[in-house]
Rosetta silent file (secondary structure, phi, psi, omega in degrees, C-alpha in Angstrom):
SEQUENCE: XXXXXXXXXXXXXXXXXXXXXXXXXXXXXXXXXXXXXXXXXXXXXXXXXXXXXXXXXXXXXXXXXXXXXXX
SCORE:     score description
SCORE:     0.000 S_00000001
   1 L     0.000  133.521  175.923   25.254  -14.055   25.965 S_00000001
   2 L   -85.385  157.016  177.846   23.659  -17.404   26.758 S_00000001
   3 H   -58.707  -37.663 -174.835   22.403  -19.805   24.067 S_00000001
   4 H   -66.902  -39.320 -179.120   18.838  -19.336   25.467 S_00000001
   5 H   -68.390  -35.169  177.426   19.068  -15.540   24.884 S_00000001
   6 H   -69.054  -37.549  177.927   20.438  -16.047   21.407 S_00000001
   7 H   -70.521  -31.499 -177.184   17.676  -18.503   20.547 S_00000001
   8 H   -77.377  -40.022  177.429   14.997  -16.236   21.854 S_00000001
   9 H   -60.021  -43.017  178.140   16.375  -13.315   19.942 S_00000001
  10 H   -66.366  -41.917 -178.604   16.572  -15.283   16.685 S_00000001
  11 H   -67.761  -32.146  175.465   13.008  -16.527   17.084 S_00000001
  12 H   -71.713  -38.075  170.209   11.738  -13.055   17.482 S_00000001
  13 H   -61.417  -45.193  179.994   13.730  -11.831   14.443 S_00000001
  14 H   -66.754  -32.279  176.980   12.387  -14.703   12.451 S_00000001
  15 H   -67.700  -39.510  177.281    8.811  -13.983   13.555 S_00000001
  16 H   -66.861  -45.862  172.975    9.073  -10.405   12.474 S_00000001
  17 H   -50.990  -53.554 -177.378   10.454  -11.395    9.053 S_00000001
  18 H   -61.305  -43.956  174.254    7.693  -13.917    8.571 S_00000001
  19 H   -60.159  -40.253 -178.347    4.945  -11.447    9.663 S_00000001
  20 H   -65.734  -46.579  179.240    6.220   -8.705    7.334 S_00000001
  21 H   -63.565  -38.805  176.652    6.164  -11.244    4.340 S_00000001
  22 H   -65.209  -45.674 -179.987    2.671  -12.483    5.250 S_00000001
  23 H   -67.880  -34.499  171.966    1.278   -9.060    5.573 S_00000001
  24 H   -62.732  -48.154  178.893    2.861   -7.904    2.309 S_00000001
  25 H   -69.274  -27.440  172.603    1.473  -10.700    0.355 S_00000001
  26 H   -63.736  -51.843 -175.743   -1.971  -10.152    1.969 S_00000001
  27 H   -63.011  -41.323  177.642   -1.904   -6.461    1.020 S_00000001
  28 H   -59.336  -44.182 -176.311   -0.839   -7.418   -2.570 S_00000001
  29 H   -75.092  -41.801 -176.917   -3.679   -9.823   -2.935 S_00000001
  30 H   -72.825  -39.356 -177.221   -6.341   -7.676   -1.217 S_00000001
  31 H  -109.856   11.207  178.033   -5.659   -4.368   -2.979 S_00000001
  32 H   -67.222  -30.176 -179.829   -4.254   -5.384   -6.302 S_00000001
  33 H   -80.373   -7.578 -179.973   -7.663   -5.122   -8.007 S_00000001
  34 H   -67.642  -38.063 -179.238   -8.319   -1.635   -6.847 S_00000001
  35 H   -68.259   -5.255 -170.306   -6.163   -0.082   -9.555 S_00000001
  36 H   -97.510   19.742 -173.389   -8.210   -1.679  -12.357 S_00000001
  37 H   -82.239  -10.340 -178.978  -11.168    0.804  -12.120 S_00000001
  38 L   -76.935  147.172 -178.596   -9.826    2.838  -15.216 S_00000001
  39 L   -65.373  149.582 -176.211  -11.453    2.036  -18.603 S_00000001
  40 L   -79.133  -23.488 -177.708   -9.345   -0.308  -20.692 S_00000001
  41 L   -85.486  -19.625 -172.088   -9.700    1.709  -23.914 S_00000001
  42 L  -118.142  172.850  179.663   -8.650    5.107  -22.677 S_00000001
  43 L   -71.025  154.687  179.005   -5.718    6.651  -20.784 S_00000001
  44 L   -72.649  135.130  177.267   -5.835    6.268  -17.003 S_00000001
  45 L   -61.172  146.663  175.109   -7.279    9.279  -15.127 S_00000001
  46 L   -90.900  155.262 -177.921   -4.843   11.333  -13.175 S_00000001
  47 L   -74.070  147.059  179.632   -5.279   12.110   -9.447 S_00000001
  48 E  -155.907  161.323  177.761   -6.645   15.547   -8.726 S_00000001
  49 E  -101.755  127.467 -176.828   -8.064   17.518   -5.848 S_00000001
  50 L   -81.960  171.943  179.308  -11.785   18.336   -5.971 S_00000001
  51 L   -52.760  -34.300 -175.032  -13.460   21.592   -4.881 S_00000001
  52 L   -92.176    6.170 -179.727  -14.132   20.211   -1.417 S_00000001
  53 L    86.257    3.534  175.354  -10.503   19.061   -0.974 S_00000001
  54 L   -92.095  158.343 -174.768  -11.109   15.449   -1.469 S_00000001
  55 E   -88.444  132.764  174.539   -9.061   13.282   -3.909 S_00000001
  56 E  -111.436  147.250  175.411  -10.506   12.182   -7.178 S_00000001
  57 L    65.668   27.990 -179.422   -9.284    9.288   -9.428 S_00000001
  58 L  -136.023  101.495 -173.424   -6.999    7.971   -6.700 S_00000001
  59 L   -81.621  -19.977 -174.344   -8.104    4.537   -5.235 S_00000001
  60 L   -81.383  156.019 -179.262   -5.108    4.111   -2.940 S_00000001
  61 L   -70.676  -32.420  178.712   -4.842    5.277    0.663 S_00000001
  62 L   -88.227  141.509 -169.318   -1.575    7.172    0.057 S_00000001
  63 L  -125.088  136.254 -177.879   -2.032   10.304   -2.038 S_00000001
  64 L   -70.034  142.145 -175.775    0.476   11.980   -4.240 S_00000001
  65 L   -76.663  152.644 -178.986    1.635   15.408   -3.070 S_00000001
  66 L    46.885   49.279  173.882    0.902   18.553   -5.026 S_00000001
  67 L   -75.991  147.621 -179.918   -1.710   17.046   -7.316 S_00000001
  68 L   -68.332  162.697  176.023   -3.515   19.486   -9.591 S_00000001
  69 E   -72.741  139.543  175.103   -7.070   20.799   -9.011 S_00000001
  70 L   -65.112  146.368  175.126   -9.855   18.952  -10.862 S_00000001
  71 L   -84.059    0.000    0.000  -11.344   20.796  -13.864 S_00000001
């Protein structure tokens, strides 16, 4: 392996690490306020599945598996 190949591989590796860190901090800043929709004086609502199959009380894009049906 030549020095040029090693330098190129190292720079790509470093660029991937930096991009991952930047995107993680962006997501943390952008979506951190989404979870604050619950009232401060009561318990947080739990995620449930509505009659039409849509998720209720779940602001995040990933959804817990096997959530109960809404009452």
